[in-house]
N, C-alpha and C positions, 0 to 999 in steps of 0.2 A: 520741301522744307520752305517755310516762310520766315523771313527775318533771321535765318541762321539757327532756328530752333526746330526740333522735330514737330510735326503736326500730328496730334493724337486724335483728332476728330472729336465728335461730340462726347463719346464715353471714355476717352483715354484715361482720365484720372480715376474713374471708377474701376477700370480694369486693374490698375496698379493697386488700389485699395483692396480689391477682392483677392488679388494674388498675395498681398501681405497678410490678410486675414487668414487665408488658407494655409499659408506657411506657419503662422502662429498656432493654428488649430492642429496641424500635422505635428508640430514640435511638442505640443501638450500631450497628444495621444502617444507619441513616442516615449515621453518621460513617464507617463502613467502606465504604459504597458511593460516597462522594465521591472524586473523582479526587485522587490524591496527587501534588502537583507535584514531589516529590523522586524519583518513579519515572521512570527514564529512558524516553524515548519511542523508537520505532523510528527508526533512522537513515534520513535521506533522502539522495537522490542527485540531482544535477542532470542531467537527460537532455533530449534534443531528439528530437522525433518529426516525421516527414514522410511524404509519400506521393507517388509519381510513377507514370507509365506504365512498362510494361516496355520500350518502345522508348527512353524517356529513360534508363532504367537501363543498357541496352546501349550507348547512345551515351556516357554519362558514365563508365562503368567499363570499356568495351571488353571485355565478357565476357558470358557467358550465365548464366541462372539458371532452372532448370527450374521449371515450375508446381508449386506445393505444397512447394517446397524453400526453404531459407534458407542464408545464408552469414554467418559472423561473423568478425571480425578484431580482434585486440587491437592498439591503436595505440601506436606509440613516442612519446616526448616530442616529437620533431621533427615527426612526422606530426600530432600533436595541435596543436602550435603553428601549423602551416599551416592546418589545418581550422578551429580555434577563432576565428581572426581574421575569418572570414566568417560566423560564427554571430550571429544576432540573437535578440531575445526571442520571435520567432514560433516556436511549437512547443516552447518551453522549459517544462519542468516540474520541480518538486521532488517527487520520488516516493520512496516506500518500496519495498523489495524486493517486497512483496506487490502494490503498485500496478503495478510493472513486470510482474510475473507476470500480473496482470489484463489489461494491455494486450496481452501476447503471446497470452493465451487468446482475446481478442477478435479476433485476427488469424489464427485458425485453428490455433494451436499446441495440442498435447495437454497434459494436465496434467503428465506427467513431463518433456516438453520445456520447458514454460514454467517449471517448478520449476528445472530444470537451468540454463537460460539466465538466469533472473533471479538465481540464485545466482552465476553467472559475472559478471554485471554488477556485483554487489555486491562482488566480490573484486578486480576490475581497476581501474586508474586511469582508463584511457580505452579505449573499444572501440566497435565499430560492428556492427550486425546489420541485414541486409536480408532480407526474406521476400517471396516472390511468390505471389499468388493470382490466377490468370487473367492479365489485362492490368495488374494493379495490383501495385506494389512498395511495401512498407511499410518504413520505416527507423526505427531507434532508435539513438541515439548518446549515449555518456557520455564 
């Protein structure tokens, strides 16, 4: 120490300025990385999922569905009114379009099919999709 003050050497003030600049930059990154509550989140859709045997599908719908295939149907308001009265909280989900796509991918759909069908679910009011894998039939209903 010279004259009662700390001796910083040749670059002492520059080190303090760099530290201050780094602190400001770090603070800005922290603020920017925080989630912004005013940013709209992805829309969610109420869907129901279920699974049954292929023989139950044939009995319930009086039709066939080839292995590895699926069928979809857009429901009218009156069809929805009939079906929705029997729905419970079992199998009920509040999913985004990407979560619907993930569910379809997990049931053997390819990427393009799952993208197409999840987009379809996002645009309709009410619909139904059934897919068969072996003796198992998967259902999703919106």
